[in-house]
C-alpha positions, 0 to 999 in steps of 0.5 A: 500500500505504501511503497516508495514512488509507486503512485500515478504521476500528476503534472502541474501546468505552467502558470503565468504570473500576474498582479492583484485582480482588477475590478473586472474580476468575475468573482464577487464578495459572495462567490463560492471558492474552494480552499484547495484542489484536493477537497470538494467540501472546504470553502473560503470563508472571507465574507463571514471573517469580514463580518466578524472583523467589522463587529470587533472594529465597532466594539474596540473603536480602533484600527486593527493590525493585519494579524488582529483582523485574521485572528478576530475574523475567526472568533466563535462569538465576536459579539460576546468575547472579551478582547484585550491583547495579552489578557483575554482568552479567545475562542476561535474557529480555525479553518483546518488542522494539520498533523505530522505523523509523530504527533498525529498518532497521539492526537488520533488516539485521543480523538478516538477516545472521544467516540465521534464518527468523523472530524468536524473540521478539515484535517490532514496527516503528513508522514514526514518525521519517521524517515531516518536519513542514512544513505540516500532518498530512495533507500531511506524511504523504503527502509522507513516504510518497512520499519514503520509499517504498523504506524503508517497502516494505523494512520492510513486506516484512521484517516480513512475512517474519520474523513482525514486526508493522508499524505503518504511517506515520501510526500514531503515535510508537512509545512511545505505540503501545507504551503503548496496545497492548503495555505491561503491568505486570511486563513487560521490553521493549527498544526501539531508541530511548532513550525506550523507558522511556516504558512504565514508566508502565504498571508495566514495565521498558522499556529503550532499546538499540542495534540489535545488542542487539535482534538478540540477542533477535530471534535467541533469545539472552538479552540482557545488561545490567549489573545497575543500581543502584536510585534511589528517588524518594519522591513525597508530597502532590498536585499542583495548579494549574499543576504537572504530572507533567512538572515532577517529572522536570524538577525531578529532572533539575536535581537529578541532572544528565544523568549522575546516573541512569547505571547506575541504574533510577529507581523511584518510590514513595510516596503521591504515586504514587496521585494522578495518571494513568498517562500522566503516569507515562509522561511522567516515565519517558520523560524519565528518559532525560535523566538517563542512567537505564537506565529508570524505573518506577512500581509497579502502581496503580489509574491503570494499571488505569484505563488498561488498561480504557480501552484494552480490556485489562481482562483484563490488569489483572485478571490483574496484580491477581492478582499484585499483592502477590506480584510487582507490588509492592516488598518491605517493607524494600527498600533503594535505592542512592540516594534523593530525595524530592519533595513534589508539594504544593509543586511548581511548573512548571519550564522546563529549558534551553537546550541541555541538559535538566538546566538546571532553572529554576522558573517563579518564578525564570525572569524573573531567570534569563533576563535574567541569561543574556541569553536571547531573551525573545520566544518564537518557537514553542511546540510541544506533543505528542511521545512525552513529552507527547501524551496525551489528558490533555495535550491537554485541559489545553492546550485548557482554557488556550486556551479561557480565553484565547479567552474574553478574545479572545486567540489565539497570539502565537507559532507554535503546533504540536501533535503527536498521539502516535498515531492514537488520540489524534488521532482522539479529540481530533478527535471531542472538539473539542480539534483545533478549539480548537487550530486556532481558536487559530492552531495547526497540527496536525502528523502523528502522528510525531516531527517537530520533536522529532527535527529532522524540522522544515522550519522557515521562520520564521527563518534559520539563525544567528538567535538565538531562543527556542522552548519545547516539551513535548519531552524533549531540547533539545541544540544544533541538535536541533530545527531545525538552528540552533545559535542556537536557544535551546530550552527544555523545559516541560510542555504547559500551560506551553508553551501559556501561553508561546504566548499571552504570547509572552514567556519571562519570563511566569509564568501564576501571577502575571503578568496578560495584557490582554484584547481591551479592554485589561483585565487578567486572570490565566489560569485554571489548566489543567483536564483529564481523564486518560482520554476520557469517551466512550472512545478513538476508535481512528481508522484501522487502521494495523497490518499483521500478518505473514501466516501463509504467509511463504515467498513473501515477498521482501525486496529491497535494490537494490545501487544504492540510496542509502537501503539497503545490505546489511552486510558483516561487519567484520574481526576483530582482528588480534591485535596491540597498536595502535601510534601511532594518530592522534587523529582528533579530541579533542572538547571539551565535550558530545558527545551522539549528536546530535553524533556522528551527527546526525538531521534530514536524515541520517535518510534514510540510516539503512539505508545505512552508507556514506552515514550515515557521512558525518555522523560527529562533524560536530557535535563541537567540535574542541579544536584550533580550536574548530570543528565538522567541521574536523580536521587530516589529520596525513598530508596536512597539510590541514584537512578534515571529520571523516568525510573524514579518518577515511576517509583514515586507514582507506583508508591503513591507519592506525588512529585514536582519538577522545578525549572528555570526560564522558558521551560518547554522551549522548542517543539509542540510535542505534547508528549512532554506533558503526557509523560509527566502526567502518566508518571504521576507528576502533579505540578511543574514549577518554573520562572516561566514557560514557553506558550505551547508547553504550558498549554499542553501541561494544562490540557493533561491535568497538570499544574504549570506554575510560576515563581512570583519571586524568581529568587525562590528558584535558587532557594529551593534545594533538590531534597526539599519537599513542596506543598501546594496549598489552597487548591480548593480556592483555585481561581483565575488571577489568584496566586497559590501558596506553596510551602517548602519543607527543608530536610531539617524540618524547617519550613518557608512559604511563598507564592506561585502565579498561574495563567489558568482561566475558569475553563482550564481549572475545570481541566485540572479538576477533571484530570485532563481536558479530554476528561472534561470533554467527556463530562460535559458530553454526559459520557462520564 
């Protein structure tokens, strides 16, 4: 059923580019226009969106930003909702849900437990996370299909049963498939992956969520989001030379840091917006997740029209043009909560890292900064592609650099890998010759999948523990993320810069100023990259990898074997016992950065994403214990033995001992993976107490019935010791906006108290009391 490249071929015709629709357009505001080419039941809803916006404009009596128009245009009850940026919780009606295969398993398992016959909102599942990069595209894809057959069969059958579109292995990365097929200006979509905001490059709000949030929308419930503030980023000037769209977000990450966008939508505007491609805008929005932003968005513009035309969605572009002035543009005089400005004319390439995506170094400073920090100079591997930078434009610009080097007799000094973002991109660059250029350079073309970007990389050129440097065009570079080696110094840059590094093999190389030697020993400068945003011959769609749900779904069976180690049906969590939590053990007081990679690693653990018991064996194994500066080594306070974090958590649970985790800033930064919240709940956790949380992780914890709480006094973090016990008091009076009291009992019996803040609203408190959001849904439906 899921063989590699065995599907019928479909070709897209070349489209001619045009500007915005004129007043002679055949479409009117009342026209009925399909959202995409693969569904015959989902329509653009601009008329209702605009009506909602007008209601809000009348209520607020102030101009709205573009992001606000899109957000408020999807309100469930625009007449009634409190609307205050950064304060109110909004009830929204997204246009669709997108799930990648690793997170889709748990989302579908949760949806199945709701007992509904089919999804209430358009949903798609995309098989991109479980394909490990090893030797090359075709072989790796075949291997993955065989290894993951049980999971793929489960997802395919569940999609068929519940009326969900299914994109088979080899289709490409979820965010590229969404951009090519489902994204449209003015939409609101949610996706079970933190880089869902990629689609903001096509003028929509696309927001990463956990699986439980997705289940709400799949079940027909409104989706809840705390009204974000809006960060305005004005772009002026025009890029040239080695600068690229990736450098805009790399620079912004250095300005804002990894938590600077938390609770905010980043809205780009200004004359610079009109100067580069739609896919370049997607790159910028994609990596906005690295500053913690709720999402990022560009206003509807001509580049989006061109991209919609090229992907055979001209009618969508035409209909959007009808609503451009009324709905798909910011109101004149709108105001932002925070503001930055970037002059594209003076922008230079940036290289961010290692170990964090906000350590931004302009290329002109890289020599001295690398030397001062003792970073390994030799670039072992250069990796281009991923969901962030795998467009046709990215590939053609990288290929132009390689051709220039080849004309001087040079090939790659570093290992060089290419990850096409989709089957459409792969087929097009194969037809147009870029793949041949990459292979002649010495590159390896990997499968259309996430691969090394998420740790699905069977790297063999070094040993674990070897200190080395890699440079990629990916989005994240947390410790051990790409190859499982904590000594790998991973840097993030544009595909163009990665390609230049692969040619030079040296982190200190600046292609704008540093000369290379050709095959005869003569010095030369690499020419700046050149490329095109869209393929002149149109896209070649390649193999058809889409499975539409059948019309008759009654006979479809979804089977989960009780003996499977990959899939496990869910058992509801127990509801709160109605009592304060007294003298809980501290499972671990985590030190430093704690991302979702630290909490629930990816890589080899991805295969257990549908099996809560097995995946829980990786809980917090990457976090550093403040007691001994070690990972996955904590003291069992009952037995007195040192053991792994999951083992001790399980021991406490099995012996009726509640426990808490203590963390520092921006806990749960990174992926949307809800397993980082499901695991502590499964293992008996009660609360996670930190200085601050990343947005998605905090929501995920609430959804699973845990208490994410913040120190009112940040210095309390330093005062708490790992052998203390923590009591959370006053839970019978748990209420929105009201701090909780906690009491710390020292090992010698001394006690001290302080306060914990929280962001729970009344509905979310109901999740906690019921034991989870799913339990609460069952209560409200009368099933429990």
